[in-house]
DRENPA-359351 format. One record per residue (C-alpha): chain; residue in one letter; residue number from 1; y, z, x. Coordinates in steps of 0.5 Angstrom, whole numbers, plus 500, padded with zeros to 3 digits. Layout:
BEGIN
('A' 'A' NUM (Y Z X))
...
***
This chain:
BEGIN
('A' 'M' 1 (552 503 545))
('A' 'F' 2 (560 503 546))
('A' 'T' 3 (566 506 549))
('A' 'E' 4 (569 511 548))
('A' 'K' 5 (576 507 549))
('A' 'T' 6 (572 501 543))
('A' 'L' 7 (571 507 538))
('A' 'Q' 8 (578 509 538))
('A' 'E' 9 (580 502 537))
('A' 'V' 10 (575 502 532))
('A' 'R' 11 (578 508 528))
('A' 'E' 12 (584 506 529))
('A' 'G' 13 (583 500 526))
('A' 'K' 14 (580 503 520))
('A' 'K' 15 (586 508 518))
('A' 'R' 16 (590 501 518))
('A' 'W' 17 (584 498 513))
('A' 'E' 18 (583 504 509))
('A' 'R' 19 (591 503 508))
('A' 'E' 20 (590 497 504))
('A' 'V' 21 (584 499 501))
('A' 'E' 22 (588 504 497))
('A' 'K' 23 (594 499 495))
('A' 'A' 24 (588 495 494))
('A' 'R' 25 (585 500 488))
('A' 'Q' 26 (592 502 485))
('A' 'Q' 27 (593 495 483))
('A' 'K' 28 (585 495 481))
('A' 'P' 29 (580 501 481))
('A' 'E' 30 (573 499 484))
('A' 'R' 31 (568 497 479))
('A' 'K' 32 (564 504 479))
('A' 'Q' 33 (567 511 483))
('A' 'R' 34 (561 512 487))
('A' 'F' 35 (556 507 490))
('A' 'S' 36 (549 507 491))
('A' 'T' 37 (542 505 493))
('A' 'V' 38 (536 504 489))
('A' 'S' 39 (534 511 491))
('A' 'D' 40 (542 514 490))
('A' 'F' 41 (542 515 497))
('A' 'E' 42 (551 515 497))
('A' 'I' 43 (554 508 501))
('A' 'K' 44 (559 507 504))
('A' 'G' 45 (564 501 503))
('A' 'I' 46 (565 499 510))
('A' 'Y' 47 (561 501 516))
('A' 'T' 48 (563 501 523))
('A' 'P' 49 (561 502 530))
('A' 'D' 50 (563 509 529))
('A' 'D' 51 (558 509 525))
('A' 'I' 52 (552 508 530))
('A' 'K' 53 (556 511 536))
('A' 'D' 54 (550 515 538))
('A' 'L' 55 (544 511 538))
('A' 'A' 56 (542 509 545))
('A' 'F' 57 (539 502 544))
('A' 'A' 58 (533 502 549))
('A' 'R' 59 (531 508 546))
('A' 'D' 60 (532 507 538))
('A' 'I' 61 (533 500 537))
('A' 'G' 62 (529 495 543))
('A' 'Y' 63 (526 490 543))
('A' 'P' 64 (520 487 539))
('A' 'G' 65 (512 489 542))
('A' 'I' 66 (516 495 545))
('A' 'F' 67 (517 502 544))
('A' 'P' 68 (520 504 539))
('A' 'F' 69 (517 498 535))
('A' 'T' 70 (523 498 531))
('A' 'R' 71 (525 491 530))
('A' 'G' 72 (516 489 529))
('A' 'C' 73 (510 491 533))
('A' 'Q' 74 (509 483 536))
('A' 'P' 75 (513 481 541))
('A' 'T' 76 (514 474 538))
('A' 'M' 77 (513 477 530))
('A' 'Y' 78 (513 471 526))
('A' 'R' 79 (515 465 531))
('A' 'G' 80 (508 466 534))
('A' 'R' 81 (504 467 527))
('A' 'E' 82 (506 469 520))
('A' 'W' 83 (504 475 516))
('A' 'T' 84 (498 474 512))
('A' 'F' 85 (499 471 504))
('A' 'R' 86 (495 476 500))
('A' 'M' 87 (495 476 492))
('A' 'F' 88 (492 482 488))
('A' 'S' 89 (486 478 485))
('A' 'G' 90 (482 481 480))
('A' 'M' 91 (479 481 473))
('A' 'G' 92 (474 481 469))
('A' 'S' 93 (467 480 472))
('A' 'A' 94 (465 478 479))
('A' 'E' 95 (464 472 477))
('A' 'D' 96 (471 471 474))
('A' 'T' 97 (475 474 480))
('A' 'N' 98 (470 470 485))
('A' 'R' 99 (474 463 482))
('A' 'R' 100 (482 466 483))
('A' 'W' 101 (479 467 490))
('A' 'H' 102 (478 460 491))
('A' 'H' 103 (483 458 488))
('A' 'L' 104 (489 461 491))
('A' 'L' 105 (484 460 498))
('A' 'K' 106 (485 453 496))
('A' 'E' 107 (492 454 494))
('A' 'G' 108 (494 457 501))
('A' 'E' 109 (492 465 500))
('A' 'T' 110 (490 466 508))
('A' 'G' 111 (487 473 506))
('A' 'L' 112 (484 476 499))
('A' 'S' 113 (486 483 496))
('A' 'T' 114 (482 486 491))
('A' 'A' 115 (483 490 484))
('A' 'F' 116 (478 494 481))
('A' 'D' 117 (477 496 474))
('A' 'F' 118 (478 504 473))
('A' 'P' 119 (471 505 472))
('A' 'T' 120 (469 502 478))
('A' 'L' 121 (476 506 481))
('A' 'M' 122 (472 513 479))
('A' 'G' 123 (465 512 481))
('A' 'Y' 124 (462 510 475))
('A' 'D' 125 (458 505 473))
('A' 'T' 126 (460 499 466))
('A' 'D' 127 (454 502 462))
('A' 'S' 128 (457 511 463))
('A' 'P' 129 (461 512 456))
('A' 'R' 130 (466 514 460))
('A' 'A' 131 (467 507 462))
('A' 'R' 132 (467 505 455))
('A' 'G' 133 (472 499 453))
('A' 'E' 134 (475 499 460))
('A' 'C' 135 (470 493 463))
('A' 'G' 136 (475 489 467))
('A' 'R' 137 (481 490 465))
('A' 'C' 138 (485 492 470))
('A' 'G' 139 (481 489 476))
('A' 'V' 140 (473 487 478))
('A' 'A' 141 (468 491 475))
('A' 'I' 142 (463 492 481))
('A' 'D' 143 (457 497 479))
('A' 'T' 144 (451 494 485))
('A' 'L' 145 (451 489 492))
('A' 'R' 146 (448 484 486))
('A' 'D' 147 (456 485 484))
('A' 'F' 148 (458 483 490))
('A' 'E' 149 (454 478 492))
('A' 'I' 150 (457 474 486))
('A' 'L' 151 (464 476 488))
('A' 'T' 152 (464 473 495))
('A' 'H' 153 (461 467 494))
('A' 'G' 154 (462 461 497))
('A' 'I' 155 (467 466 501))
('A' 'P' 156 (468 465 508))
('A' 'L' 157 (466 473 510))
('A' 'D' 158 (468 471 517))
('A' 'G' 159 (474 468 517))
('A' 'V' 160 (478 471 512))
('A' 'T' 161 (480 478 512))
('A' 'T' 162 (479 482 505))
('A' 'S' 163 (483 488 503))
('A' 'M' 164 (479 492 497))
('A' 'T' 165 (484 497 493))
('A' 'I' 166 (479 503 493))
('A' 'N' 167 (480 509 494))
('A' 'P' 168 (475 515 492))
('A' 'P' 169 (468 511 492))
('A' 'A' 170 (471 506 498))
('A' 'L' 171 (466 509 503))
('A' 'V' 172 (460 506 496))
('A' 'L' 173 (466 498 496))
('A' 'W' 174 (466 497 504))
('A' 'A' 175 (457 499 504))
('A' 'M' 176 (457 493 499))
('A' 'Y' 177 (461 488 504))
('A' 'L' 178 (457 490 510))
('A' 'G' 179 (451 490 506))
('A' 'V' 180 (453 483 504))
('A' 'A' 181 (455 481 511))
('A' 'D' 182 (448 482 513))
('A' 'K' 183 (445 478 507))
('A' 'S' 184 (449 471 509))
('A' 'G' 185 (447 473 517))
('A' 'I' 186 (455 475 520))
('A' 'T' 187 (454 480 524))
('A' 'W' 188 (459 487 524))
('A' 'D' 189 (463 485 530))
('A' 'R' 190 (465 478 526))
('A' 'I' 191 (468 482 519))
('A' 'G' 192 (475 483 518))
('A' 'G' 193 (479 487 513))
('A' 'T' 194 (482 494 510))
('A' 'I' 195 (479 498 504))
('A' 'Q' 196 (485 502 502))
('A' 'N' 197 (480 510 502))
('A' 'D' 198 (487 514 502))
('A' 'M' 199 (485 520 497))
('A' 'L' 200 (492 524 499))
('A' 'K' 201 (496 519 495))
('A' 'E' 202 (491 519 489))
('A' 'F' 203 (492 527 489))
('A' 'I' 204 (500 526 490))
('A' 'A' 205 (501 520 485))
('A' 'Q' 206 (496 515 483))
('A' 'K' 207 (491 519 480))
('A' 'T' 208 (484 516 482))
('A' 'F' 209 (480 523 483))
('A' 'M' 210 (473 524 483))
('A' 'L' 211 (472 529 489))
('A' 'P' 212 (477 536 491))
('A' 'P' 213 (481 533 497))
('A' 'E' 214 (477 538 502))
('A' 'P' 215 (471 533 501))
('A' 'S' 216 (475 526 500))
('A' 'V' 217 (478 527 507))
('A' 'R' 218 (471 528 510))
('A' 'L' 219 (468 522 507))
('A' 'I' 220 (475 518 510))
('A' 'S' 221 (474 520 517))
('A' 'D' 222 (467 519 515))
('A' 'A' 223 (469 511 515))
('A' 'V' 224 (474 513 521))
('A' 'E' 225 (468 514 526))
('A' 'F' 226 (463 508 523))
('A' 'G' 227 (469 503 523))
('A' 'T' 228 (470 506 530))
('A' 'E' 229 (463 504 533))
('A' 'H' 230 (460 499 529))
('A' 'V' 231 (467 494 525))
('A' 'P' 232 (472 494 530))
('A' 'L' 233 (476 490 527))
('A' 'W' 234 (476 492 520))
('A' 'N' 235 (482 498 518))
('A' 'T' 236 (478 504 515))
('A' 'I' 237 (484 506 512))
('A' 'S' 238 (491 504 509))
('A' 'I' 239 (495 510 509))
('A' 'S' 240 (499 508 503))
('A' 'G' 241 (506 510 500))
('A' 'Y' 242 (506 503 495))
('A' 'H' 243 (503 508 490))
('A' 'I' 244 (508 514 491))
('A' 'R' 245 (514 509 491))
('A' 'E' 246 (511 507 484))
('A' 'A' 247 (510 514 481))
('A' 'G' 248 (518 514 482))
('A' 'S' 249 (519 517 488))
('A' 'T' 250 (525 515 493))
('A' 'A' 251 (525 511 498))
('A' 'I' 252 (526 516 503))
('A' 'Q' 253 (520 520 500))
('A' 'E' 254 (516 515 500))
('A' 'L' 255 (517 514 508))
('A' 'A' 256 (517 521 508))
('A' 'F' 257 (510 524 505))
('A' 'T' 258 (506 517 507))
('A' 'L' 259 (507 519 514))
('A' 'A' 260 (506 527 513))
('A' 'D' 261 (499 523 510))
('A' 'G' 262 (498 519 516))
('A' 'I' 263 (499 525 520))
('A' 'A' 264 (494 529 516))
('A' 'Y' 265 (488 524 517))
('A' 'V' 266 (489 523 525))
('A' 'Q' 267 (488 531 525))
('A' 'D' 268 (483 531 521))
('A' 'I' 269 (479 525 525))
('A' 'I' 270 (481 529 531))
('A' 'E' 271 (478 536 530))
('A' 'R' 272 (472 533 525))
('A' 'K' 273 (469 528 528))
('A' 'K' 274 (471 530 536))
('A' 'L' 275 (474 522 537))
('A' 'D' 276 (479 522 541))
('A' 'V' 277 (485 519 538))
('A' 'D' 278 (487 512 542))
('A' 'S' 279 (479 510 540))
('A' 'F' 280 (480 510 533))
('A' 'A' 281 (489 510 532))
('A' 'P' 282 (490 503 533))
('A' 'R' 283 (485 500 527))
('A' 'L' 284 (491 505 522))
('A' 'S' 285 (494 501 517))
('A' 'F' 286 (500 503 512))
('A' 'F' 287 (502 500 506))
('A' 'F' 288 (508 500 503))
('A' 'N' 289 (513 498 497))
('A' 'S' 290 (518 493 497))
('A' 'H' 291 (523 495 492))
('A' 'L' 292 (530 493 488))
('A' 'D' 293 (535 495 495))
('A' 'F' 294 (535 489 499))
('A' 'F' 295 (538 494 505))
('A' 'E' 296 (535 500 504))
('A' 'E' 297 (527 497 504))
('A' 'I' 298 (528 494 511))
('A' 'A' 299 (532 500 515))
('A' 'K' 300 (526 503 511))
('A' 'F' 301 (520 499 515))
('A' 'R' 302 (524 499 521))
('A' 'A' 303 (525 507 520))
('A' 'A' 304 (517 507 519))
('A' 'R' 305 (515 503 526))
('A' 'R' 306 (519 507 529))
('A' 'M' 307 (518 514 527))
('A' 'W' 308 (510 513 527))
('A' 'A' 309 (511 511 534))
('A' 'R' 310 (514 518 536))
('A' 'I' 311 (509 521 532))
('A' 'M' 312 (503 518 536))
('A' 'R' 313 (506 518 543))
('A' 'D' 314 (509 525 543))
('A' 'R' 315 (505 529 537))
('A' 'F' 316 (499 526 539))
('A' 'K' 317 (499 524 545))
('A' 'A' 318 (496 518 545))
('A' 'K' 319 (497 513 551))
('A' 'N' 320 (494 506 549))
('A' 'P' 321 (501 503 546))
('A' 'R' 322 (497 499 540))
('A' 'S' 323 (495 506 537))
('A' 'W' 324 (503 508 537))
('A' 'W' 325 (504 501 533))
('A' 'M' 326 (505 501 525))
('A' 'R' 327 (501 495 522))
('A' 'F' 328 (502 495 516))
('A' 'H' 329 (501 491 508))
('A' 'T' 330 (508 490 503))
('A' 'Q' 331 (507 490 496))
('A' 'T' 332 (514 488 491))
('A' 'A' 333 (515 493 486))
('A' 'G' 334 (511 493 480))
('A' 'C' 335 (515 498 477))
('A' 'S' 336 (521 493 478))
('A' 'L' 337 (518 489 473))
('A' 'T' 338 (521 488 467))
('A' 'A' 339 (517 486 460))
('A' 'Q' 340 (524 484 457))
('A' 'Q' 341 (526 477 459))
('A' 'P' 342 (520 476 465))
('A' 'Y' 343 (522 470 468))
('A' 'N' 344 (527 475 471))
('A' 'N' 345 (521 478 475))
('A' 'I' 346 (521 471 480))
('A' 'V' 347 (528 473 482))
('A' 'R' 348 (526 481 484))
('A' 'T' 349 (520 479 487))
('A' 'T' 350 (523 473 491))
('A' 'T' 351 (528 479 494))
('A' 'E' 352 (523 485 495))
('A' 'A' 353 (519 479 499))
('A' 'L' 354 (524 477 503))
('A' 'A' 355 (526 484 505))
('A' 'A' 356 (519 485 507))
('A' 'V' 357 (520 479 511))
('A' 'L' 358 (526 482 514))
('A' 'G' 359 (523 488 516))
('A' 'G' 360 (516 486 519))
('A' 'T' 361 (511 487 514))
('A' 'Q' 362 (505 483 517))
('A' 'S' 363 (501 482 510))
('A' 'L' 364 (505 480 503))
('A' 'H' 365 (503 481 496))
('A' 'T' 366 (508 478 491))
('A' 'N' 367 (507 481 484))
('A' 'A' 368 (507 476 479))
('A' 'L' 369 (512 475 473))
('A' 'D' 370 (506 478 468))
('A' 'E' 371 (504 484 472))
('A' 'T' 372 (508 488 467))
('A' 'L' 373 (505 485 461))
('A' 'A' 374 (497 484 463))
('A' 'L' 375 (493 483 470))
('A' 'P' 376 (496 475 472))
('A' 'S' 377 (495 468 469))
('A' 'E' 378 (494 463 475))
('A' 'F' 379 (500 460 473))
('A' 'A' 380 (504 466 475))
('A' 'A' 381 (500 468 481))
('A' 'T' 382 (501 461 484))
('A' 'I' 383 (508 461 483))
('A' 'A' 384 (508 469 487))
('A' 'L' 385 (505 465 493))
('A' 'R' 386 (509 459 493))
('A' 'T' 387 (515 464 494))
('A' 'Q' 388 (512 468 500))
('A' 'Q' 389 (510 460 502))
('A' 'V' 390 (519 458 500))
('A' 'I' 391 (521 464 505))
('A' 'A' 392 (515 462 510))
('A' 'D' 393 (516 455 511))
('A' 'E' 394 (524 454 508))
('A' 'I' 395 (529 458 509))
('A' 'G' 396 (529 459 516))
('A' 'V' 397 (529 467 516))
('A' 'T' 398 (523 467 522))
('A' 'N' 399 (526 463 526))
('A' 'V' 400 (529 469 529))
('A' 'I' 401 (525 476 529))
('A' 'D' 402 (528 482 526))
('A' 'P' 403 (535 478 525))
('A' 'L' 404 (539 484 522))
('A' 'A' 405 (538 489 529))
('A' 'G' 406 (545 491 531))
('A' 'S' 407 (548 491 524))
('A' 'Y' 408 (553 497 523))
('A' 'F' 409 (550 498 517))
('A' 'V' 410 (543 497 518))
('A' 'E' 411 (542 501 524))
('A' 'S' 412 (546 507 521))
('A' 'L' 413 (541 507 514))
('A' 'T' 414 (535 507 519))
('A' 'S' 415 (537 512 521))
('A' 'Q' 416 (539 517 516))
('A' 'L' 417 (533 514 513))
('A' 'E' 418 (528 517 519))
('A' 'E' 419 (533 523 518))
('A' 'K' 420 (532 525 511))
('A' 'A' 421 (525 523 512))
('A' 'W' 422 (524 528 518))
('A' 'E' 423 (527 534 514))
('A' 'Y' 424 (521 532 509))
('A' 'I' 425 (516 532 514))
('A' 'N' 426 (518 540 517))
('A' 'K' 427 (517 542 511))
('A' 'I' 428 (511 540 510))
('A' 'D' 429 (508 542 517))
('A' 'N' 430 (512 549 515))
('A' 'M' 431 (507 550 509))
('A' 'G' 432 (501 549 513))
('A' 'G' 433 (500 540 512))
('A' 'M' 434 (499 536 508))
('A' 'L' 435 (493 538 504))
('A' 'A' 436 (497 545 504))
('A' 'A' 437 (504 542 501))
('A' 'I' 438 (499 538 495))
('A' 'D' 439 (495 544 494))
('A' 'R' 440 (503 547 491))
('A' 'G' 441 (504 542 487))
('A' 'F' 442 (510 539 493))
('A' 'P' 443 (510 533 493))
('A' 'Q' 444 (508 532 487))
('A' 'M' 445 (514 535 484))
('A' 'E' 446 (519 532 488))
('A' 'I' 447 (517 525 486))
('A' 'A' 448 (516 528 478))
('A' 'D' 449 (524 530 479))
('A' 'A' 450 (526 524 483))
('A' 'A' 451 (523 519 477))
('A' 'Y' 452 (527 523 472))
('A' 'H' 453 (534 523 475))
('A' 'F' 454 (532 515 476))
('A' 'Q' 455 (530 514 469))
('A' 'K' 456 (537 519 467))
('A' 'Q' 457 (541 513 471))
('A' 'I' 458 (538 508 468))
('A' 'D' 459 (539 510 461))
('A' 'K' 460 (545 512 462))
('A' 'A' 461 (546 505 464))
('A' 'E' 462 (549 508 472))
('A' 'N' 463 (543 504 474))
('A' 'V' 464 (543 498 472))
('A' 'V' 465 (536 492 469))
('A' 'V' 466 (538 486 468))
('A' 'G' 467 (535 485 461))
('A' 'V' 468 (534 492 459))
('A' 'N' 469 (540 496 459))
('A' 'K' 470 (545 490 461))
('A' 'Y' 471 (545 483 459))
('A' 'A' 472 (539 484 453))
('A' 'T' 473 (538 479 449))
('A' 'E' 474 (533 478 442))
('A' 'K' 475 (531 473 443))
('A' 'E' 476 (526 471 450))
('A' 'A' 477 (522 466 452))
('A' 'P' 478 (514 467 451))
('A' 'A' 479 (510 468 458))
('A' 'E' 480 (503 466 458))
('A' 'I' 481 (499 472 458))
('A' 'L' 482 (491 473 461))
('A' 'K' 483 (486 476 456))
('A' 'I' 484 (480 480 459))
('A' 'D' 485 (474 477 454))
('A' 'E' 486 (471 482 451))
('A' 'R' 487 (464 480 452))
('A' 'V' 488 (465 482 460))
('A' 'E' 489 (462 489 458))
('A' 'E' 490 (456 486 455))
('A' 'R' 491 (455 481 461))
('A' 'Q' 492 (456 486 465))
('A' 'S' 493 (452 492 462))
('A' 'A' 494 (446 486 461))
('A' 'R' 495 (447 485 469))
('A' 'L' 496 (446 492 471))
('A' 'K' 497 (441 493 467))
('A' 'E' 498 (437 487 469))
('A' 'V' 499 (438 490 477))
('A' 'K' 500 (435 496 476))
('A' 'A' 501 (429 493 473))
('A' 'A' 502 (428 489 479))
('A' 'R' 503 (429 494 484))
('A' 'D' 504 (424 499 488))
('A' 'N' 505 (427 505 484))
('A' 'R' 506 (422 510 487))
('A' 'K' 507 (425 507 494))
('A' 'V' 508 (431 508 491))
('A' 'A' 509 (430 516 489))
('A' 'Q' 510 (428 517 496))
('A' 'I' 511 (434 515 499))
('A' 'L' 512 (439 517 494))
('A' 'S' 513 (435 524 496))
('A' 'D' 514 (437 523 503))
('A' 'L' 515 (444 522 502))
('A' 'R' 516 (443 529 498))
('A' 'A' 517 (442 532 504))
('A' 'A' 518 (445 529 509))
('A' 'S' 519 (452 530 504))
('A' 'R' 520 (450 538 505))
('A' 'T' 521 (451 538 513))
('A' 'D' 522 (456 535 517))
('A' 'K' 523 (452 527 519))
('A' 'N' 524 (456 521 517))
('A' 'L' 525 (454 520 511))
('A' 'M' 526 (456 511 512))
('A' 'P' 527 (449 510 514))
('A' 'Y' 528 (446 513 509))
('A' 'V' 529 (451 509 503))
('A' 'I' 530 (449 503 506))
('A' 'A' 531 (442 504 506))
('A' 'A' 532 (443 506 499))
('A' 'V' 533 (447 499 497))
('A' 'K' 534 (442 495 500))
('A' 'E' 535 (436 497 496))
('A' 'Y' 536 (441 496 489))
('A' 'A' 537 (443 503 488))
('A' 'T' 538 (449 503 484))
('A' 'E' 539 (456 505 485))
('A' 'Q' 540 (456 512 480))
('A' 'E' 541 (448 513 482))
('A' 'I' 542 (452 515 488))
('A' 'C' 543 (458 518 487))
('A' 'D' 544 (454 523 483))
('A' 'V' 545 (450 526 489))
('A' 'W' 546 (457 528 491))
('A' 'R' 547 (460 530 485))
('A' 'D' 548 (454 534 483))
('A' 'I' 549 (455 537 491))
('A' 'F' 550 (463 538 491))
('A' 'G' 551 (464 538 484))
('A' 'A' 552 (468 534 481))
('A' 'Y' 553 (476 534 482))
('A' 'R' 554 (481 534 475))
('A' 'D' 555 (489 534 477))
('A' 'P' 556 (491 542 475))
('A' 'G' 557 (498 538 474))
('A' 'Y' 558 (504 541 475))
('A' 'Y' 559 (511 542 471))
***
């Protein structure tokens, strides 16, 4: 990118600058001996053309919408269309969440995002002994298609995309969405959205389990195959680094393990389903965390796009440029929020959201100030949505595509993150792939070590957390807390009992028997699940079939 003459001038100038720095240090030492990112990636005091001398513009940076997509997937990015504004919504009953959806759409949200309670996440009904006390606590409770009908009442399914954060029972919840569309007279080619459906990161980080890894991946491939053939606008998997980061990983680990998961899924779909990579790759999507270190996060997003483009083109030989795209949703870092001085969280979320935008996200969820304390109140959720709207409409960052391109620091950091992420991916390849690495506990232990190191830095005040280990106060402003009515569980159980009494139980039993038989074969299971939910089979009844056949998974634990 630079001539040797220019680089020589830069080096000579830097030597002169370093002499001045040394004089300044003798008069007043720098604040710290070592400066680093949140991920403990060491940062130099200044970056120059010498730090990016090995980059080639066309090969490594290029233009938006053109390989390697470092600067964005779409040619015009936000000049053509803003990212999708999403707020994570799900609390209590289907009625409660439906009201929150309508409020947020009225206030300018452009895409829905759904959180489910833990019984739903784990494939259990509200009346299960395992679910007692958890109904609606961390998301909406969904047992049958009846709940989903209430959840989506008045929502234009063909006019808004819906993201569902669901993993082990993803096929069941997606089948309910398709069933509601059918009942509304909306054809599947008119609905769009995303199911997370990423079990590998569950084994690595988030830990909502149902089945062992192998059958879990089989169900994911079934979803991708079915979506490719029947629901062309749906993202049937959202390969997620978010929860890997929330578990304590570094930015490099989040980047590497997420892409390694993506490689594993693509490989399985090709081998198991015999699909051409270009038939399904354009609908793959990703989900990343935007943490506190502003420039590190921007560099991570740019590196992710460049790496995935090369993986799809060079490793999997995809020919369609859309298959090379990395389209991703971003959520600001929940683990960066503090219960102490919670209004500081608005500032944290704002900077994290800005990093996601400057990094080129396609969709964004901003955390509410009170999410470290409880599910977000309507007041806090509205402020979080307004944060996105101010970034989009008031501060001018959407006027220019990838405005930080060419920054010596950002380009250098992008390349360094990529280099370190490739080292992890090569290690995982040498182990036999991500499933083999998970069986060995490799990513789990790497994340645990990183989390422990970060906590030690906080304990020693090497990393400052405002309001926690610096600028703490004895008296804090109270924050409004959303409380879930304890009667939600009673009402939800009563509705489930009514549904079971009113449905055709013989037909349900026959359909579940058909699902059981099909699950012992290599048939795609989505048609059987759709048939089951349309007859109001419960989520647990369907998931219990799989637990009986494939076994229930328990985390072995790694130390």
